[in-house]
N, C-alpha and C positions, 0 to 999 in steps of 0.2 A: 680209589686212588686216582688223582688227576696228575697226568704227566704232560709236559710240554714236548710235543713231538713235531719235528720238522721233516717233511718229505723233500728229499733233494737228490741230485745225481750222486752216484757212488764215486768215491775217490780211492786212489791207490792205498792209502792208509787204512781204509775200511776193511780191506781184505784180512788183515791180521786179527780183527775182531770176529768177522763173519766165519772164518775158518776154524774158530775154536769152539763154536756152539756144540753142545753134546749132540751126538748122532750125525753131525755134519762135519766132523773133523777127520774126514777120510781123504785119501789121495784124490779120489774122483771129485769130491766136492771142492777141494782146493784148486784143482785144475779147472773146474767149471767156473769158479769165481773169477779167476784170472782171464779166462776166455770171454766171459760176459763183459768185463772191463775193457778188454781189447776190442770187442765188437762195438761197444759204446763209442770208444774213441775213433773207430773207423766209420761210424755212421750207420752201422748195421742194426742198431737198436738203441734202447735206453735202459741203463742199469740204475735203478732207483733204490734208495734206502730210506727207512724211517729212522731218524736220529733223535736220541735223547741225550743231552749233555755232551755232545761230541762223539757218542758211541752209537753205531748202527744196531738197532734192535729189531729191524725188519728189512726185507729185501724183496725185489722182484726184477725180472728181466723182461723187457718188451722187445720181442723180435719183429723186425720189419719183413723179413723173408724167412720161410721155413722150407725144409725139404718137401713137405706136403703143402702145395699152394693153397689148399682149402684152409690151412691153419695160418698161413702168412704168405702173401704173394708179392709183397713189396710195392703194391700200388693201392689196393683197396682194403686188404685184410692184414691186420697185425695180430700178434699172438703173445699172450702173457704166459711166462713160465717161471719156475723157481720162486714162487710166492711163499715166503716163510716169515714167521714172526717168532722171536725168541720166546720160549714157554712162559717165563714170568710176566710177559707183556701181552699175552693173548687175552681175548675177550674184552678189549678196550677200544675196538674200532680201528685198530692200526692197519689190519689187512684191507679193510674197507677203504681207508684213506689212501693206501698204496695203489689199490686198483683204480680208484677215482683219478689219482694223479696220472697213472698210465693211460687211462682212457682219454684224459685231457691232452696228454702228449701225442697220442695217436691221432686224435681229432685235429689238432693243430698241424700235424704233419700231413694231413690230407687223407687219412684212412677213414673208411666208412663203416667198417666192421672190425670187431675185435674178438679173438677167441681165447679160450682158457680150457685146460683139461684137468680132470681129476681121476685118480685111481678108482676103478669100479667099486672097490670096497670102502671108499672113504665117503660114507653117507653124510657126515657133517659138512664136509667141504661142498659136496654136491648141493645140499640144501642152501648153504650160504650163497653159492654162485647163482642159484635160482632166485634167491631173494634180491640179488643185485640186478636182475633182469636178463640173465643169460639163459639160453635155451639149449637143450640137447640137440645135436644135429648128426652125430655119427659116433661109432665106436671104432677104436683103432688100438694100436700098441705103440709104446715108445721104449727105447732101449736106454738103460742106465747101468753103467758099470758092468757091462757084459751080460745083463739079464733083460728080458723083455717083460713089460708090464702092460696089462690091458687098461685102457682108459676110456672115459666118457669125454668126448669133445663137445664143447659148448660154445655158443657165439652170441653176440649182441650187436645190434645196429647202433652206431654212434650218432648222436644228433647234437647240434649246437645247443648250449644251455642245459645239457644233461647234468646229472647229479655232480655237484662239486664237493670236494672234501670240506669238512667243517673245521672251523678254527681259524684265527687271524692269519698272519703271514704264512703259517705252516701249511695252509691249504693251497698255496699257489703251486701250480705245476711247474716243474723245471723246464727250461727252454730246451728244445731239441738241438743238439750240436751236430754239425755235419749234415750230410744229405742221406738219402736212402739209397 
């Protein structure tokens, strides 16, 4: 199945679609989505969506600064979180294109390294991130909805001319709004 996917900055109206996805329609997810959009508007990161026909079917948030400066220091290191693709659209390269767009945004904003994490028991995501050129660099935990989860932290050095998303205008990375 070929679908026309556009990677673009998230908009307020996207929230109503993103918050209804099965397994992501919880109060914690709804709060996180609104927080990502607010951070994007303040210049604290970039909230990107994969759009099909005006509806978001994938998302990620690119943090410029994280509590752990090894994950995002606001100067050299940015961090991808909340990478999700709606189940019916998985295995079509959409996550790959979202991450490529985030890498492009980070590079244009002057970052040299980008990080991403995966739960220690999510072997499929770990293999996928390795295939994108990310390398393990530490283990840590993150907190979500009052629980702590162990994760593998991965990073990748960014370079001009790195992998670009495939496909016409849909591959263009969104402009970074605001400062860091």
